[in-house]
Structures are given as C-alpha cells and as structure tokens.
N, C-alpha and C positions, 0 to 999 in steps of 0.2 A: 717353734722357730723363735729365736731370740730377737732382741731389739736390732742388732746389727743385720740379721738376716732380712728383717722386714724393710730396713732402710735400703739395702741392696736391691731388694725386689721392687720397691717403689722407684728407684733410680732407673732400673732396667725398663719398667713399664713406661716411665716418662720418656725415655729415649726412643722406645719403639713407637709410641704415639706420635712423637715429633716426626719421625721418619715416615710414618704412614700419612700424616697430614701434608708433608712436603711432596710425597709421591703423588697425591691427588692434585696438588697445586701444579706440579711439573707436567702431569699428564694433560691437564686442562689449559695449560699455558699455550699449547700449540694447536688447540682447536679453534674453529671459526668463531669469531666474536658474535655474541648474541645480544649484548647489552645495547640498548638504544638511548640516545641522549634526548629523551622526550622532554618537552614537546617539539624541539627543533627537528628531531627525526621521528617519522611516523611509522607505525608497524604495518607490515604487509598482511592484510587480513585475507582469510580464505574466501573463495567465491560465494559460498553459501553461509557466510557469517550472518548471524542474527543480531542486528542492532536495533536502533529505534525505528518504529514504523513511520512511514511517510505516506502521504495521501495526495492523489491528483484529483482535484475537485471536478474537473471536466469529464473524467472517466466514471465517476461515481454514479450509480443508478439508484442510490438511496433505497436499497433493499433491506438494509439493517442486518445482514448476515454476519458482518464483522462484530457488531455490538453483541449479538446473541452468542457468538462463538467465544467471546472473551471470557476467560474463567474468573477474572477479577473485576469485570465490569468497569473498565477505565475509559470506555468509548461512549460518547454522547452524540447522537446524530439526529438532525432535524432536516426535513425536506418538505416540498410542496409539489402538488400536481401541476404540470404545465397545462394551462387552459386549452380545452378542445382536443387534447391528446391523451394517450394512455401512459405517457412518460412522466417522470418526476425529476425535479432539479434539486440540488443540494443547497440548503440555506445556512446550516451551521454544522460544523464537525469539530468536536473537542476531544482531546486525548490527554489523560493524566499520565505523563511520562514517568513520574516518580513512583508510580505503583505498577508500571508495566512489567510483565514477566519475560518479555521477549520470546514467547513460546511459538509465535508464528501461526497460531490458529486463525487469526483474523485474515491473514494473507491466504491461507488454505480455503477459507470459507468464501472469499470474494469470487463472484462468478464472471467478472468482466474479462473479455478476451480481445485481442491477443496479449494484452498487458494488464496486470492487476491494478485496480484503482488504489488499493492499499498494499504495500509491500515493505518488508523489512530492509533497512538500509545498512550502511557500514558505520553509522554514527553511534558512538559509544560514550561520548563525553557529556555527562549530566551534572557537572559541578556548578552550582548556582548559590548565590547568597540568600535568595528568597525562594521558598518552595513554590510559591505561586507562579514563578517563572517556568515551572515544569508543566503547567497546564497549557498545552499547545493548541493553537487555532489553525484555521485553514492556510493562511500565508506561510506560517512556520512549517507546517506539515508538507506543503508543496515544495518548499526549499529542500527539505529532507528527502522527499521523493526524487527530486531531480539530482541529488548528490550522487546517486548510484547510476551507472550507465545502463541504458536500455538497448537491447539488441535489435528491437523492431524500430524502423524509421518512424519519426514523429508524425509525419503526414499519414502514415498507415494507422497508428493506434488512435489518432485523433479524428479519424474519418467518420466514426460512428458513435459520437458522444450523444448523450440524451437530448441535448439542446438541438443538435443537428438533425437527429432523427425526428424530433418533434416538429422542426421547421419543414422537413420533407413531408411529414404526415399532413400538416396543415396545408401545404402547397397542393398535395394530391386531392385533399378534400375540396379546396377551392376550384381546382381544375375539373373535378367531377360534378360540382354543382352548376358551374357555368354552362357547359353543353346541355345539361338537363333542362336548365331554365330557358335557354335559347330554343331548344327543340320543342318545348311546350308552347312557346309563342308562335313558332312557325307552323306547327302541325295544323292542317285544316280540320274543320269540324266534320266528322263522318256523316254521310247521308244514308238514310235507310231506303232500300230499293223495294218498291211495292210489288206484290205478287200480281200475276196476270189478271187483268180485269179489275184490280182494286186501286184505290187512290194511293199516291206516294206521299209519305210524311216528310216534312221538312225538319 
C-alpha cells in the first residue's frame, strides 16, 4: 500500500472512531443521570453498606469479642467489674478508623441482643488533616452508632444494659439478705424435750 493508500485508511479510521464515540455519547444522553453534585448531594447507600463502626457504650458487656475478631487489631477496649455483681462496665473504647478494613467481623462477633453494641454504619467520610483525628473514642463512636436507624425501639434495647442488670442484681441481693436477717432475730431458741422420766434441758 502506498503513501496515498495509508492516508485514506487513516482518514477512514478517524471518521469511524468519531462516529462510534458520538454513538456512545448519544446513547447515554437519554439515560438517567447518575452524577451527584457531592457534597451537596449525598449518595443513597445500600441497606447493608459497611461503613465506619459505631459503638453504644451502654450496650457493651466488655466481653472483648470484637477486639479478638478484628484482623488488624484496631480496637482497644478496657472495662472493670461492677462491685458485688458478675457484670462489667465499659471504661474506655478506642478504634483506629484509619486502619479499619470495614470487614464487619467485629459486628458479627458481638453477642449483645436484640441490637449489637458495635455495628457498621453508613459513615464513609474519613478525610482529615491530622491522622490522630482518626483515633475515635466513645463519644465519637456513639455518634456514629446513632447515625444509622435502629428498627428496635430504644426503650427495648436499653432495658437490659449491664448497669441496669447490675442494679437489679444488687437489689435482689439486698432483698434476700434483709428477710434472712429479720428471720434470724425473730426465731425463738429451740427447746429440747426430755424423755419420759428424765430431766428437761434448757
């Protein structure tokens, strides 16, 4: 093929490419718009979207299952036993959001019912000027937890928190000790009955 033939071939290919590009443009021109003017417009996320984990400190039983299940060990949890009971209360909960994989294993491992103490939210914005701001404490984690709606009413899932259960346990202990003490004071000293013909002992 000579120089003229190659020139004609290039011109034809160029014209065909332009037509194909305009064909794609024309076809998509009539489709539903998918571009969002972010951040003024927010995306509609799926129901099971896995965003940043959030924590409700009142629901946490300080079992440590979430920290053990985390594959990158971004959770640091500390708790203490409530005096006189078998329950524990949360003292500190720290999560390094910058290293989180959003895998959801912490939520799966959490045993609390009917609502998980830790659950993944719809929060996905992690842009910060300082990385230390991605180390989240209890107040921030609670805010994230509450950002996602809960189907169970609040009075229902807050009815059996560790602190409330501990208070009930202490109240039962107090009620059980009081009648026992009163009964011990009121009970008369038993007397021994002597056998026939023998003296009675006092």
